[in-house]
C-alpha positions in Angstrom: 5.0 -31.8 -2.8 3.4 -29.0 -4.9 0.2 -27.5 -3.6 -2.6 -25.4 -5.2 -4.4 -22.8 -3.3 -7.6 -20.9 -4.0 -7.7 -17.5 -2.3 -10.9 -15.5 -1.8 -9.1 -12.2 -1.2 -12.0 -9.9 -0.4 -10.2 -7.0 -2.1 -10.8 -4.9 -5.2 -8.5 -5.0 -8.2 -7.0 -1.6 -7.1 -6.3 -3.0 -3.6 -4.8 -6.2 -5.1 -2.4 -4.0 -7.2 -1.4 -2.0 -4.1 -0.7 -5.2 -2.1 1.4 -6.8 -5.0 3.4 -3.6 -5.2 4.0 -3.5 -1.5 5.3 -7.1 -1.3 7.5 -6.5 -4.3 6.1 -8.9 -6.9 4.4 -6.5 -9.3 6.1 -8.0 -12.3 7.6 -11.3 -11.0 6.7 -14.4 -9.2 7.7 -14.9 -5.5 10.2 -17.7 -4.7 8.5 -21.1 -4.9 5.5 -20.0 -6.9 4.9 -21.8 -10.1 1.6 -20.2 -11.2 -0.5 -17.2 -10.2 -3.9 -16.4 -11.7 -6.0 -13.5 -10.4 -9.5 -13.1 -11.7 -12.4 -10.8 -10.8 -15.3 -12.7 -9.3 -19.0 -11.9 -9.7 -18.8 -9.7 -6.7 -16.0 -7.6 -8.3 -13.5 -8.9 -5.8 -10.2 -10.6 -6.7 -10.0 -14.4 -6.5 -6.6 -16.1 -6.9 -5.5 -19.6 -8.0 -1.8 -20.4 -7.3 0.5 -23.4 -7.5 3.5 -23.5 -5.1 6.4 -25.8 -4.7 5.4 -26.3 -1.1 2.9 -25.2 1.5 5.7 -23.7 3.6 6.6 -21.3 0.8 3.0 -20.4 0.2 2.5 -19.7 3.9 5.6 -17.6 4.1 4.4 -15.5 1.3 0.9 -15.2 3.0 2.6 -13.6 6.0 4.1 -10.9 3.7 0.7 -10.3 2.1 -1.0 -10.1 5.5 1.6 -7.5 6.7 1.0 -5.5 3.5 -2.7 -5.6 3.8 -2.4 -4.3 7.4 0.0 -1.5 6.4 -2.5 -0.5 3.7 -5.5 -0.6 6.1 -7.2 -3.4 4.3 -9.5 -5.1 6.8 -10.5 -8.8 6.9 -8.6 -11.9 6.1 -8.7 -13.9 2.9 -10.2 -17.4 2.9 -7.6 -19.9 1.5 -8.4 -23.4 0.4 -5.4 -25.8 -0.1 -5.3 -28.7 -2.5 -2.5 -31.2 -3.2 -1.5 -31.0 -6.8 -2.4 -34.2 -8.6 -1.6 -33.1 -12.1 -0.3 -29.8 -13.6 0.0 -29.4 -17.4 1.8 -26.5 -18.8 
């Protein structure tokens, strides 16, 4: 079952780019990801909306992101909200 997640990253656009480069998805989608949107919130921090084939795939990628954040010295953990996809129109 596909899931959507909303991620409050707590990182700047520059940190976001560093993390994406570190996990090897600068120009491509990770396995299982259907959609990835990154936007700058009112506080200037990146917020992400993603759709994944499964929660397991999303969680697996989250572990890679956490490791990259740690390697880069980015403190704090993102807040993630999960939703079951009811309808996705492309």
